[in-house]
C-alpha positions in Angstrom: 21.7 -58.0 -9.9 18.9 -57.3 -12.4 19.4 -55.0 -15.3 16.8 -52.2 -15.0 16.7 -51.2 -18.6 14.5 -53.1 -21.1 16.9 -52.9 -24.0 20.1 -51.2 -25.3 21.9 -50.5 -22.1 22.7 -51.7 -18.6 21.7 -50.1 -15.3 22.1 -51.7 -11.9 20.8 -50.2 -8.6 22.1 -50.9 -5.1 20.0 -49.3 -2.4 21.5 -48.9 1.1 25.0 -49.4 -0.4 26.3 -47.2 2.4 24.8 -47.6 5.9 22.7 -44.8 7.3 25.4 -43.7 9.7 28.0 -43.7 6.9 25.7 -41.8 4.6 24.9 -39.2 7.3 28.5 -38.6 8.0 29.6 -38.5 4.3 26.7 -36.1 3.4 27.9 -33.6 6.2 31.5 -33.9 5.1 30.8 -33.3 1.5 28.4 -30.5 2.2 31.0 -28.7 4.3 34.3 -29.6 2.7 33.7 -29.5 -1.1 34.5 -26.4 -3.0 31.0 -25.9 -4.4 30.5 -23.5 -7.3 27.5 -22.3 -9.4 28.8 -21.9 -12.9 27.1 -20.7 -16.2 26.5 -23.1 -19.0 25.4 -22.6 -22.6 22.0 -24.0 -23.4 20.4 -23.5 -26.9 22.9 -20.7 -27.5 22.1 -18.8 -24.3 24.2 -18.6 -21.1 22.4 -19.5 -17.9 23.4 -20.4 -14.4 23.2 -24.1 -13.6 20.3 -24.9 -11.3 22.6 -26.7 -8.8 26.1 -26.4 -7.3 28.9 -28.4 -8.8 32.5 -29.5 -8.3 35.1 -31.6 -10.2 37.5 -33.8 -8.3 40.0 -36.4 -9.5 43.5 -37.1 -11.0 45.6 -34.2 -12.2 45.5 -33.3 -15.9 42.0 -34.7 -16.4 39.8 -31.7 -17.0 36.1 -32.3 -18.1 34.1 -30.2 -20.6 30.3 -30.1 -21.1 27.7 -27.5 -22.1 30.4 -24.9 -22.9 32.4 -25.1 -19.6 35.7 -26.8 -18.8 36.3 -27.9 -15.2 39.8 -28.4 -13.8 40.0 -31.2 -11.1 40.6 -30.6 -7.5 42.6 -33.2 -5.5 40.7 -36.2 -4.1 39.6 -35.7 -0.5 39.6 -38.5 2.0 35.7 -39.0 2.0 35.8 -39.2 -1.8 38.5 -41.8 -1.8 36.5 -43.9 0.6 33.4 -43.8 -1.7 35.6 -44.4 -4.8 37.2 -47.5 -3.3 33.9 -48.9 -2.2 32.1 -48.6 -5.6 35.2 -49.8 -7.6 34.8 -53.1 -5.8 31.4 -53.5 -7.5 32.0 -51.7 -10.8 35.2 -53.5 -11.7 36.8 -50.2 -13.0 39.2 -47.7 -11.6 37.6 -44.3 -11.8 39.8 -41.3 -12.4 37.4 -38.4 -11.7 34.0 -37.5 -10.2 31.5 -34.8 -11.0 29.7 -33.7 -7.8 26.3 -32.1 -7.9 24.6 -30.4 -4.9 20.8 -30.1 -5.2 20.0 -27.6 -2.5 16.2 -27.9 -2.6 13.3 -29.0 -4.8 14.0 -26.3 -7.4 17.5 -27.5 -8.2 17.5 -30.0 -11.1 19.2 -31.6 -14.0 17.7 -31.7 -17.5 17.7 -34.5 -20.0 21.2 -35.5 -21.2 23.6 -38.3 -21.9 27.1 -38.6 -20.4 28.6 -39.2 -23.8 31.5 -36.7 -24.0 34.5 -37.9 -26.0 36.7 -37.9 -22.9 34.7 -40.8 -21.5 35.3 -43.2 -24.4 32.8 -45.2 -26.5 30.9 -47.0 -23.7 31.3 -44.9 -20.5 30.8 -46.6 -17.1 29.2 -44.1 -14.7 29.1 -44.8 -11.0 26.5 -42.6 -9.3 26.3 -42.3 -5.5 23.5 -40.3 -3.7 23.3 -38.9 -0.2 20.6 -36.8 1.4 17.1 -36.3 0.2 15.5 -39.0 -1.9 14.9 -37.8 -5.4 13.3 -39.3 -8.6 15.8 -40.1 -11.3 14.4 -40.6 -14.8 15.5 -42.5 -17.9 14.2 -41.9 -21.4 15.1 -43.8 -24.6 16.9 -41.4 -26.9 14.9 -42.4 -30.0 11.7 -43.8 -28.5 10.8 -40.9 -26.1 7.8 -42.9 -24.8 10.0 -45.5 -23.4 10.8 -44.4 -19.8 12.0 -45.7 -16.5 11.9 -43.9 -13.1 13.9 -44.8 -10.0 13.9 -43.3 -6.5 17.5 -42.7 -5.6 17.8 -43.0 -1.8 20.2 -41.9 0.9 23.4 -44.0 0.5 22.4 -45.7 -2.8 24.7 -46.6 -5.7 23.6 -46.6 -9.3 25.8 -48.2 -12.0 25.3 -47.3 -15.7 27.4 -49.2 -18.2 27.4 -50.8 -21.7 25.6 -48.9 -24.4 23.4 -46.9 -21.9 24.9 -43.5 -22.8 24.3 -44.1 -26.5 20.6 -45.0 -26.2 19.3 -43.5 -22.9 19.0 -40.0 -21.6 18.6 -39.3 -17.8 17.4 -36.4 -15.7 16.6 -35.2 -12.2 13.4 -33.1 -12.4 12.3 -30.3 -10.2 9.6 -31.1 -7.6 6.7 -29.0 -6.2 6.9 -30.2 -2.6 9.5 -28.8 -0.2 12.7 -30.9 -0.2 16.0 -30.6 1.6 19.5 -31.1 0.1 20.8 -34.0 -2.0 24.4 -34.6 -3.0 25.2 -36.8 -6.0 28.6 -38.0 -7.1 29.1 -39.4 -10.6 32.4 -41.2 -10.9 33.9 -41.5 -14.4 37.0 -42.7 -16.2 38.6 -40.0 -18.3 40.5 -41.3 -21.3 43.2 -39.7 -23.4 42.8 -39.1 -27.1 43.8 -42.7 -27.9 41.0 -44.0 -25.6 43.5 -45.4 -23.1 43.9 -44.3 -19.5 46.5 -41.6 -18.9 
């Protein structure tokens, strides 16, 4: 599989990783069964509501903090365990947790950021699965802002980010002007303890 980044990182893309029937069913299950919330975050010193719905699932005692909020994990559901097992066969890592994002329409988005929180260790491996509406996913080099890469994340696709990607590359999911239906994205992670070993 070809590395999609030109330097200082590793990103691999697997379209149609889940079949259409699987993807349709998993999207419906996640949409209906996940305990979705819209929570406030701190951005440039101000508190705003996130422009999407979120949820945090995974092993007990593995909370996750970002942008001024701390999320306590809910117990893995059967659909999440199915997805987790499938992507672990490719990623070569056992994920402990997953951040779920529900983009309800074209106005829901994610700004530029890196998944580099200390709980994820020095070189985080992020497994990103998408169901629903196709959306553009953008990469931008953290130092050389002119260096960019755009992918179309499709229904049932799997994106694997590893190596030094979170050191050198930001990513985002921008708003769009045309009318779009919902998209659910799951980003699987491995949360470490303070000694950088799995709990």
